[in-house]
DSSP file (Angstrom, degrees, kcal/mol; ACC not computed):
  #  RESIDUE AA STRUCTURE BP1 BP2  ACC     N-H-->O    O-->H-N    N-H-->O    O-->H-N    TCO  KAPPA ALPHA  PHI   PSI    X-CA   Y-CA   Z-CA
    1    1 A M              0   0    0      0, 0.0     2,-0.5     0, 0.0    13,-0.2   0.000 360.0 360.0 360.0 137.0  243.3  125.4   25.0
    2    2 A R  E     -A   13   0A   0     11,-2.2    11,-3.3     2,-0.0     2,-0.5  -0.917 360.0-153.7-105.4 126.9  243.2  126.7   28.6
    3    3 A V  E     -A   12   0A   0     -2,-0.5     9,-0.2     9,-0.2     7,-0.0  -0.876   7.2-168.4-103.4 128.0  240.2  125.6   30.7
    4    4 A V  E     -A   11   0A   0      7,-2.8     7,-2.2    -2,-0.5     2,-0.1  -0.947  16.9-139.2-117.2 109.8  239.0  127.8   33.6
    5    5 A P  E     -A   10   0A   0      0, 0.0     5,-0.2     0, 0.0     7,-0.0  -0.437  24.0-173.6 -64.8 139.8  236.5  126.3   36.0
    6    6 A K  E >   -A    9   0A   0      3,-2.5     3,-1.2    -2,-0.1    -2,-0.0  -0.916  37.7-116.1-129.2 156.1  233.7  128.7   37.0
    7    7 A P  T 3  S+     0   0    0      0, 0.0     3,-0.1     0, 0.0    26,-0.0   0.759 119.5  45.8 -65.5 -20.9  230.9  128.3   39.6
    8    8 A W  T 3  S-     0   0    0     23,-0.1    20,-3.0    19,-0.0     2,-0.3   0.436 134.8 -69.7 -98.0  -2.3  228.4  128.6   36.7
    9    9 A G  E <  S-AB   6  27A   0     -3,-1.2    -3,-2.5    18,-0.2     2,-0.3  -0.913  70.8 -61.9 153.0-122.5  230.3  126.2   34.4
   10   10 A R  E     -AB   5  26A   0     16,-1.8    16,-2.9    -2,-0.3     2,-0.4  -0.995  24.6-135.1-158.2 159.4  233.6  126.7   32.6
   11   11 A E  E     -AB   4  25A   0     -7,-2.2    -7,-2.8    -2,-0.3     2,-0.5  -0.948  10.3-159.5-113.7 140.5  235.5  128.8   30.0
   12   12 A E  E     -AB   3  24A   0     12,-2.4    12,-2.1    -2,-0.4     2,-0.7  -0.951  11.7-155.0-118.4 108.2  237.6  127.2   27.4
   13   13 A I  E     +AB   2  23A   0    -11,-3.3   -11,-2.2    -2,-0.5    10,-0.2  -0.751  22.2 167.7 -89.9 113.6  240.1  129.9   26.1
   14   14 A F  E     +     0   0A   0      8,-1.8     2,-0.3    -2,-0.7     9,-0.2   0.569  65.2  28.6-104.4 -13.2  241.1  129.0   22.6
   15   15 A A  E     + B   0  22A   0      7,-1.6     7,-2.7   -13,-0.1     2,-0.3  -0.969  58.2 160.6-150.1 133.9  242.8  132.2   21.6
   16   16 A E  E     + B   0  21A   0     -2,-0.3     2,-0.2     5,-0.2     5,-0.2  -0.852  17.8 132.2-157.1 114.4  244.7  134.9   23.6
   17   17 A N        -     0   0    0      3,-2.2    -2,-0.0    -2,-0.3     0, 0.0  -0.812  69.1 -77.1-147.1-171.1  247.1  137.4   22.2
   18   18 A E  S    S+     0   0    0     -2,-0.2     3,-0.1     1,-0.2    80,-0.0   0.578 125.6  38.7 -72.8  -8.1  247.9  141.1   22.4
   19   19 A R  S    S-     0   0    0      1,-0.3     2,-0.3    77,-0.1    -1,-0.2   0.708 122.4  -6.6-113.9 -28.9  245.0  142.0   20.0
   20   20 A Y        -     0   0    0     76,-0.2    -3,-2.2    77,-0.1    -1,-0.3  -0.979  50.3-144.0-160.1 168.7  242.1  139.7   20.8
   21   21 A A  E     -BC  16  95A   0     74,-2.3    74,-2.6    -2,-0.3     2,-0.4  -0.982   8.8-160.5-138.7 150.4  240.8  136.7   22.9
   22   22 A G  E     +BC  15  94A   0     -7,-2.7    -8,-1.8    -2,-0.3    -7,-1.6  -0.999  15.1 171.0-134.3 136.0  238.4  133.9   22.1
   23   23 A K  E     -BC  13  93A   0     70,-2.5    70,-2.5    -2,-0.4     2,-0.5  -0.959  30.1-137.6-138.3 154.9  236.6  131.7   24.5
   24   24 A L  E     -BC  12  92A   0    -12,-2.1   -12,-2.4    -2,-0.3     2,-0.6  -0.982  24.4-155.0-104.5 125.7  233.8  129.0   24.7
   25   25 A L  E     -BC  11  91A   0     66,-3.1    66,-2.4    -2,-0.5     2,-0.7  -0.915   5.1-164.0-105.0 124.4  231.5  129.7   27.6
   26   26 A H  E     -BC  10  90A   0    -16,-2.9   -16,-1.8    -2,-0.6     2,-0.5  -0.925  10.2-166.6-109.1 106.9  229.7  126.6   28.9
   27   27 A L  E     -BC   9  89A   0     62,-2.3    62,-2.0    -2,-0.7   -18,-0.2  -0.831  12.7-136.9 -99.5 126.7  226.8  127.7   31.2
   28   28 A S    >   -     0   0    0    -20,-3.0     3,-1.6    -2,-0.5    57,-0.3  -0.491  35.3 -88.9 -77.8 150.1  225.1  125.2   33.4
   29   29 A A  T 3  S+     0   0    0      1,-0.3    57,-0.2    -2,-0.2    58,-0.2  -0.290 111.8  17.7 -58.9 137.0  221.3  125.2   33.7
   30   30 A G  T 3  S+     0   0    0     55,-3.0     2,-0.3     1,-0.3    -1,-0.3   0.539 102.4 114.0  81.5   6.6  220.0  127.4   36.5
   31   31 A H  E <   -F   85   0B   0     -3,-1.6    54,-2.5    54,-0.7     2,-0.3  -0.756  44.6-162.6-112.2 158.4  223.2  129.4   36.8
   32   32 A S  E     -F   84   0B   0     -2,-0.3    52,-0.2    52,-0.2    76,-0.2  -0.975  17.0-126.6-137.1 150.6  224.2  133.1   36.1
   33   33 A L        -     0   0    0     50,-2.6    75,-0.1    -2,-0.3     3,-0.0  -0.339  50.4 -76.9 -78.9 172.5  227.3  135.1   35.6
   34   34 A S        -     0   0    0     -2,-0.1     2,-0.7    73,-0.1    49,-0.3  -0.308  41.4-108.7 -65.8 153.8  227.9  138.2   37.7
   35   35 A L  E    S+G  106   0B   0     71,-1.7    70,-3.3    47,-0.1    71,-1.4  -0.821  70.4 147.1 -76.2 118.8  226.2  141.5   37.1
   36   36 A Q  E     -GH 104  81B   0     45,-2.7    45,-2.4    -2,-0.7     2,-0.3  -0.855  41.3-156.2-148.4 171.5  229.3  143.2   35.7
   37   37 A Y  E     -G  103   0B   0     66,-1.2    66,-2.6    -2,-0.3     2,-0.4  -0.949  18.7-129.9-149.0 170.2  230.8  145.7   33.4
   38   38 A H        -     0   0    0     38,-0.3    40,-3.4    -2,-0.3    41,-0.2  -0.964   2.6-150.0-122.9 140.0  234.3  146.1   31.8
   39   39 A E  S    S-     0   0    0     -2,-0.4    -1,-0.1    38,-0.2    63,-0.0   0.905  95.7  -4.0 -68.8 -43.7  236.4  149.2   31.8
   40   40 A R  S    S+     0   0    0     58,-0.1    56,-0.1    37,-0.1    -1,-0.1   0.635 101.2 109.3-123.6 -30.6  238.2  148.5   28.5
   41   41 A K        -     0   0    0     57,-0.2     2,-0.5    60,-0.1    -3,-0.2  -0.282  44.3-166.8 -63.0 132.2  237.1  145.0   27.3
   42   42 A D        +     0   0    0     34,-0.1    54,-1.9    35,-0.1     2,-0.3  -0.989  17.5 178.3-119.3 124.5  234.8  145.0   24.2
   43   43 A E  E     -ED  75  95A   0     32,-2.4    32,-3.5    -2,-0.5     2,-0.4  -0.918  24.8-155.7-133.9 153.7  233.1  141.7   23.5
   44   44 A T  E     -ED  74  94A   0     50,-2.6    50,-2.3    -2,-0.3     2,-0.4  -0.998  14.6-152.1-127.8 133.4  230.7  139.9   21.2
   45   45 A L  E     -ED  73  93A   0     28,-3.0    28,-2.0    -2,-0.4     2,-0.4  -0.831   9.5-173.4-102.7 141.7  228.7  136.9   22.2
   46   46 A Y  E     -ED  72  92A   0     46,-2.3    46,-3.2    -2,-0.4     2,-0.5  -0.989  21.2-133.7-134.0 123.7  227.5  134.2   19.7
   47   47 A V  E     + D   0  91A   0     24,-2.4    23,-2.8    -2,-0.4    44,-0.2  -0.656  27.6 170.1 -82.3 122.4  225.2  131.4   20.8
   48   48 A L  E     +     0   0A   0     42,-2.7     2,-0.3    -2,-0.5    43,-0.2   0.842  68.2   6.6 -93.5 -45.3  226.2  128.0   19.6
   49   49 A E  E    S+ D   0  90A   0     41,-1.9    41,-1.9    20,-0.1    -1,-0.4  -0.980 110.4   1.5-140.7 148.7  223.8  125.8   21.7
   50   50 A G  S    S-     0   0    0     -2,-0.3     2,-0.4    39,-0.2    39,-0.2  -0.282  87.8 -68.8  77.0-160.6  220.9  126.4   24.0
   51   51 A E        -     0   0    0     36,-0.3    36,-0.5    37,-0.3    35,-0.4  -0.997  37.6-154.3-134.5 136.1  219.4  129.7   24.9
   52   52 A V  E     -I   67   0B   0     15,-2.0    15,-3.0    -2,-0.4     2,-0.7  -0.933  10.3-143.5-112.5 137.8  221.1  132.5   27.0
   53   53 A V  E     -IJ  66  84B   0     31,-3.0    31,-2.1    -2,-0.4     2,-0.6  -0.911  22.0-163.0 -96.3 115.4  219.1  135.1   28.9
   54   54 A L  E     -IJ  65  83B   0     11,-3.6    11,-2.8    -2,-0.7     2,-0.7  -0.908  11.0-163.9-107.5 117.3  221.1  138.3   28.6
   55   55 A L  E     +IJ  64  82B   0     27,-3.3    27,-2.0    -2,-0.6     2,-0.4  -0.905  28.1 169.3 -95.2 116.1  220.3  141.2   31.0
   56   56 A V  E     -IJ  63  81B   0      7,-3.0     7,-2.9    -2,-0.7     2,-0.5  -0.975  39.4-114.7-139.7 144.5  222.0  144.2   29.4
   57   57 A E  E     +I   62   0B   0     23,-2.4     2,-0.4    -2,-0.4     5,-0.2  -0.660  39.3 170.5 -78.5 120.6  222.0  148.0   29.9
   58   58 A E  E >   -I   61   0B   0      3,-3.4     3,-1.8    -2,-0.5    -2,-0.0  -0.991  68.5 -12.2-134.4 124.5  220.4  149.7   26.9
   59   59 A D  T 3  S-     0   0    0     -2,-0.4    -1,-0.1     1,-0.3     3,-0.1   0.879 129.9 -53.4  53.8  41.0  219.6  153.5   26.9
   60   60 A G  T 3  S+     0   0    0      1,-0.2     2,-0.3     0, 0.0    -1,-0.3   0.474 120.8 101.0  76.3   2.8  220.2  153.6   30.6
   61   61 A Q  E <  S-I   58   0B   0     -3,-1.8    -3,-3.4    -5,-0.1     2,-0.6  -0.909  74.5-120.5-119.7 147.5  217.7  150.8   31.4
   62   62 A M  E     -I   57   0B   0     -2,-0.3     2,-0.3    -5,-0.2    -5,-0.2  -0.775  39.1-177.0 -85.3 122.6  218.4  147.1   32.1
   63   63 A R  E     -I   56   0B   0     -7,-2.9    -7,-3.0    -2,-0.6     2,-0.5  -0.919  21.9-130.3-124.0 147.9  216.6  145.0   29.5
   64   64 A E  E     -I   55   0B   0     -2,-0.3     2,-0.4    -9,-0.2    -9,-0.2  -0.841  24.3-179.7-100.9 132.9  216.3  141.2   29.0
   65   65 A R  E     -I   54   0B   0    -11,-2.8   -11,-3.6    -2,-0.5     2,-0.6  -0.986  18.5-147.2-128.0 139.6  217.1  139.6   25.7
   66   66 A R  E     -I   53   0B   0     -2,-0.4     2,-0.5   -13,-0.2   -13,-0.2  -0.935  17.2-159.6-106.2 118.7  216.8  135.9   24.9
   67   67 A L  E     -I   52   0B   0    -15,-3.0   -15,-2.0    -2,-0.6     3,-0.1  -0.873   4.9-163.3-106.0 132.7  219.5  134.8   22.4
   68   68 A Q    >   -     0   0    0     -2,-0.5     3,-2.3   -17,-0.2   -21,-0.4  -0.582  42.5 -63.3-104.2 164.7  219.0  131.7   20.4
   69   69 A P  T 3  S+     0   0    0      0, 0.0   -21,-0.2     0, 0.0    -1,-0.2  -0.223 125.5  25.5 -48.4 133.8  221.6  129.6   18.4
   70   70 A G  T 3  S+     0   0    0    -23,-2.8     2,-0.3     1,-0.3   -22,-0.1   0.288  98.2 112.6  92.4  -9.6  223.0  131.7   15.6
   71   71 A E    <   -     0   0    0     -3,-2.3   -24,-2.4   -24,-0.2    -1,-0.3  -0.680  44.9-168.3 -96.9 151.4  222.3  135.0   17.3
   72   72 A S  E     -E   46   0A   0     -2,-0.3     2,-0.3   -26,-0.2   -26,-0.2  -0.903   9.4-164.9-135.2 164.4  225.0  137.4   18.6
   73   73 A Y  E     -E   45   0A   0    -28,-2.0   -28,-3.0    -2,-0.3     2,-0.4  -0.971  14.5-139.7-151.3 133.3  225.2  140.5   20.7
   74   74 A R  E     -E   44   0A   0     -2,-0.3     2,-0.6   -30,-0.2   -30,-0.3  -0.808  12.2-162.8 -96.0 133.3  228.0  143.1   21.2
   75   75 A I  E     -E   43   0A   0    -32,-3.5   -32,-2.4    -2,-0.4     3,-0.1  -0.955  11.6-156.0-116.7 110.7  228.8  144.4   24.7
   76   76 A R    >   -     0   0    0     -2,-0.6     3,-1.6   -34,-0.2   -38,-0.3  -0.362  35.7 -72.7 -81.0 162.8  230.8  147.6   24.7
   77   77 A P  T 3  S+     0   0    0      0, 0.0   -38,-0.2     0, 0.0    -1,-0.2  -0.214 117.2  18.3 -55.4 146.2  233.0  148.8   27.6
   78   78 A R  T 3  S+     0   0    0    -40,-3.4     2,-0.6     1,-0.2   -39,-0.1   0.463  88.5 130.5  72.4   5.7  231.2  150.1   30.6
   79   79 A V    <   -     0   0    0     -3,-1.6   -41,-0.2   -41,-0.2    -1,-0.2  -0.807  57.7-129.6 -90.5 122.0  227.8  148.5   29.7
   80   80 A K        +     0   0    0     -2,-0.6   -23,-2.4   -43,-0.1     2,-0.3  -0.454  41.0 159.4 -69.4 141.0  226.3  146.5   32.6
   81   81 A H  E     -HJ  36  56B   0    -45,-2.4   -45,-2.7   -25,-0.2     2,-0.3  -0.992  24.7-172.3-160.8 158.9  225.4  143.0   31.7
   82   82 A R  E     - J   0  55B   0    -27,-2.0   -27,-3.3    -2,-0.3     2,-0.4  -0.968  13.6-148.3-153.9 141.3  224.6  139.5   33.1
   83   83 A M  E     - J   0  54B   0     -2,-0.3   -50,-2.6   -49,-0.3     2,-0.3  -0.899  13.6-174.6-114.1 145.4  224.0  136.2   31.4
   84   84 A R  E     -FJ  32  53B   0    -31,-2.1   -31,-3.0    -2,-0.4     2,-0.5  -0.993  13.6-150.7-137.2 144.4  221.8  133.3   32.7
   85   85 A A  E     -F   31   0B   0    -54,-2.5   -55,-3.0    -2,-0.3   -54,-0.7  -0.958  12.2-178.5-118.2 116.5  221.1  129.9   31.4
   86   86 A D  S    S+     0   0    0     -2,-0.5    -1,-0.1   -35,-0.4   -57,-0.1   0.780  87.8  12.8 -76.5 -28.8  217.7  128.3   32.1
   87   87 A R  S    S-     0   0    0    -36,-0.5   -36,-0.3   -58,-0.2    -1,-0.2  -0.938 112.6 -67.5-138.4 161.2  219.0  125.2   30.4
   88   88 A P        +     0   0    0      0, 0.0     2,-0.3     0, 0.0   -37,-0.3  -0.125  60.5 174.2 -50.9 140.4  222.7  124.3   29.4
   89   89 A C  E     -C   27   0A   0    -62,-2.0   -62,-2.3   -39,-0.2     2,-0.4  -0.983  24.7-146.7-147.5 161.6  224.1  126.5   26.7
   90   90 A V  E     -CD  26  49A   0    -41,-1.9   -42,-2.7    -2,-0.3   -41,-1.9  -0.998  19.5-178.2-132.0 129.9  227.4  127.2   24.9
   91   91 A L  E     -CD  25  47A   0    -66,-2.4   -66,-3.1    -2,-0.4     2,-0.5  -0.918  23.6-134.7-126.6 152.2  228.5  130.6   23.7
   92   92 A V  E     -CD  24  46A   0    -46,-3.2   -46,-2.3    -2,-0.3     2,-0.5  -0.909  20.6-165.1-100.7 135.5  231.5  131.9   21.8
   93   93 A E  E     -CD  23  45A   0    -70,-2.5   -70,-2.5    -2,-0.5     2,-0.5  -0.985   6.8-177.3-119.4 121.0  232.9  135.1   23.3
   94   94 A V  E     +CD  22  44A   0    -50,-2.3   -50,-2.6    -2,-0.5     2,-0.3  -0.976  22.8 150.8-115.8 130.5  235.3  137.1   21.1
   95   95 A S  E     -CD  21  43A   0    -74,-2.6   -74,-2.3    -2,-0.5   -52,-0.2  -0.870  50.7 -76.5-147.1 174.0  236.8  140.1   22.7
   96   96 A S        -     0   0    0    -54,-1.9   -76,-0.2    -2,-0.3   -77,-0.1  -0.356  63.8 -96.9 -68.5 167.4  239.6  142.6   23.1
   97   97 A P  S    S+     0   0    0      0, 0.0     2,-2.1     0, 0.0     3,-0.2   0.397  91.9 107.5 -80.7   3.2  242.4  141.0   25.1
   98   98 A E    >   +     0   0    0      1,-0.2     3,-1.6   -56,-0.1   -57,-0.2  -0.440  35.1 161.5 -84.1  73.2  241.7  142.3   28.6
   99   99 A L  T 3  S+     0   0    0     -2,-2.1    -1,-0.2     1,-0.3   -78,-0.0   0.752  72.1  50.7 -66.7 -24.2  240.4  139.1   30.2
  100  100 A D  T 3  S+     0   0    0     -3,-0.2     2,-1.5     1,-0.1    -1,-0.3   0.357  79.0 109.6 -92.7   6.8  240.8  140.2   33.8
  101  101 A D    <   +     0   0    0     -3,-1.6     2,-0.4     2,-0.0   -60,-0.1  -0.653  44.6 133.9 -87.0  88.8  238.9  143.5   33.2
  102  102 A V        -     0   0    0     -2,-1.5     2,-0.6   -64,-0.1   -64,-0.2  -0.993  38.9-166.4-140.0 131.3  235.8  142.8   35.2
  103  103 A V  E     -G   37   0B   0    -66,-2.6   -66,-1.2    -2,-0.4     2,-0.6  -0.945  18.9-154.3-114.2 105.5  233.9  144.9   37.7
  104  104 A R  E     +G   36   0B   0     -2,-0.6     9,-1.2    10,-0.4   -68,-0.2  -0.713  20.4 173.9 -87.6 121.6  231.5  142.7   39.5
  105  105 A L  E    S+     0   0B   0    -70,-3.3     2,-0.3    -2,-0.6   -69,-0.2   0.799  74.1   6.1 -93.7 -35.7  228.4  144.6   40.9
  106  106 A E  E     +G   35   0B   0    -71,-1.4   -71,-1.7     5,-0.0    -1,-0.4  -0.984  66.7 179.9-143.8 148.8  226.5  141.5   42.1
  107  107 A D    >   -     0   0    0     -2,-0.3     3,-0.9   -73,-0.2     5,-0.3  -0.932  25.7-152.2-156.4 130.9  227.5  137.8   42.3
  108  108 A L  T 3  S+     0   0    0     -2,-0.3    -1,-0.1     1,-0.2   -75,-0.1   0.591  97.1  54.9 -74.4 -11.5  225.6  134.7   43.4
  109  109 A Y  T 3  S-     0   0    0      0, 0.0    -1,-0.2     0, 0.0   -75,-0.0   0.128 117.8 -99.6-114.5  18.1  228.9  133.0   44.3
  110  110 A G  S <  S+     0   0    0     -3,-0.9    -2,-0.1     1,-0.1    -3,-0.0   0.666  90.1 115.9  78.0  18.0  230.5  135.5   46.6
  111  111 A R    >   +     0   0    0      3,-0.1     3,-2.1     6,-0.0     5,-0.2   0.373  33.3 140.3-100.4   2.5  232.9  137.0   44.1
  112  112 A E  T 3  S+     0   0    0     -5,-0.3    -7,-0.1     1,-0.3     3,-0.1  -0.170  74.4  15.5 -47.8 134.0  231.4  140.6   44.2
  113  113 A G  T 3  S+     0   0    0     -9,-1.2    -1,-0.3     1,-0.3     2,-0.2   0.514 112.4  95.3  78.7   6.0  234.1  143.2   44.0
  114  114 A T    <   -     0   0    0     -3,-2.1   -10,-0.4     2,-0.1    -1,-0.3  -0.729  68.3-141.8-120.1 169.4  236.8  140.7   42.8
  115  115 A T        +     0   0    0     -2,-0.2    -3,-0.1    -3,-0.1   -12,-0.0   0.110  56.7 138.5-111.4  16.2  238.3  139.5   39.6
  116  116 A A              0   0    0     -5,-0.2    -2,-0.1     1,-0.2    -5,-0.0  -0.261 360.0 360.0 -60.4 145.8  238.5  135.9   40.8
  117  117 A P              0   0    0      0, 0.0    -1,-0.2     0, 0.0    -6,-0.0   0.553 360.0 360.0 -59.9 360.0  237.5  133.2   38.3
C-alpha cells in the first residue's frame, strides 16, 4: 500500500493498475479537499466512517450532499466537486486509473492550478 500525505489528511492507495485504482481517503475534521474536476477520471466514493459533506455540480448547480456510512456517490468526468469533513471520516474511492488527473479551481492549501499532492 502506498501512503500519500495530504494537507487535509492522507490517501492510502491499495490498488493501482491500467484499468482501475482504489484508495482509502482519511479526512481530518475541519478540512476540505480542493474544488476540482477531472478531465477523464471517473470515480465512486463510499463512506466507511464518519460523515462527508460533498459539494457537487448537479444540473449546472452546486449542491451539498451529506453522505453517511454505507452511502456512495459517483462523480463522472468534468463534474465539479469538493469534499469536507466536519468530523474525521474515512472513504473508499474506486476510480479509473488517472490518479494525477485533477484540475483544482480553489484550494485552501495553496495548490490551486497544480496537481501537487
